[in-house]
N, C-alpha and C positions, 0 to 999 in steps of 0.2 A: 503493500500500500504506499502510495507517494503521500509527501506532505500536504499536497493540494486536497486529495480525496479526504484524508485525515481531518484537516482543518474544515470541509464541509461537514463531516460527521459531527465535529466538535460544535460547530455553529447551530445545527439542528438539535443536537442535545440541550444545548443552553435554551432554545426556543421552549424545549419539551418541558424543562425543568421550572421556567415561568410559568407556563400555561400547557398542560398536558393534551390539551386540543390542538396545539400547534407545534411545529417541529417534529423530531422524533427521537426515541429513546434510543441511546447510542449502544448498536450490537457490534461488538469487536471480538466476539468470540473467535476462539483460534486464529485471530488475525496475527499477521507477521509484523510486529512494530519494533524489530531490534534496531536499538541505536535511535528511535525516534524521540523528537523533542516534544515533550507534554508538558514542560515547565508551566506552571499555573494554571493548567488546563482544568477546567471542572467536569470532572468525571463522576460525580455524585451519583450513585445507585445506577451505573452504567454495568454492562455486562462485558466482561474481560475473560469470562471463562476459558482456560488454555490459551490465552493470548501468549506470543512469543516477544517478551519485553526486555532481551538481555541487552545491558548497557543503555538502556533508555533513559533518557532524563525526565525525571518526574518531581524534580523540585517543587516543593510547595503546591503540589497538585492537591484538588479536591477529589478524593475519592472515598469519601464516607459511604458506607452502603452499598459500595461496589463489589461485585463478584469477580473476585480473583482467583478463584478455585482452580487449581491447577496450572495457574500461569507460570511461566519463567521469568521472574524478576532477578536473576544473578548479573551481578555486577550494576543492577540499575540504582540510580540517584534518586531516593524517595527522602531526601533531606528536609526536613518541614512538611512533608506531605501529611495530609489529614487521611488517615485509614480508619477512623472510628467506625465501628459496626461493619467493617469490610468482610468479606469472605476469603480467607486466605488457606483454605483446606487444601492440602496437597500442593502448594505453592512452593517453588525453589526461590530463596532469597539469600542465596550462598554469596557472600562478596557485596550484598547490597549495603548502601549507605542510608541507614535508618535514623540518623542522628537528627534529633529533635521531632521526629515524626509521631504522631498522636495514633497510637496503637489501641486505645480505650474500646473494650468490648468487641475488639475485632476477633474473628474466630479463627483459631490455629488448632489445625489436627492434621498430623503427617506432615506438618509443614517443615521443610530444609532450611536451616539457618546455618 
């Protein structure tokens, strides 16, 4: 997925978050987002199940309530990201930067650190 396609999905998701009769819920299931720049992105309640986010920049991203089950977040920059209530079951977080990340009420089961 290129940055232009990703930006369109983010814009539609932003509209959906403001009014779910507009825009579209972000469905990034199994998406290849290796090295993507998602810094400051609002992906609250987005579906990123099984996404490949190796080395992605998610600095200060809003991921509260997001489904990151089975996602590969190894070496991702999650510094300052909001992951409260996120599903991180079976996710790979090896080498991820979690400094200052909000992990309150996140679900961890078989998560690899």
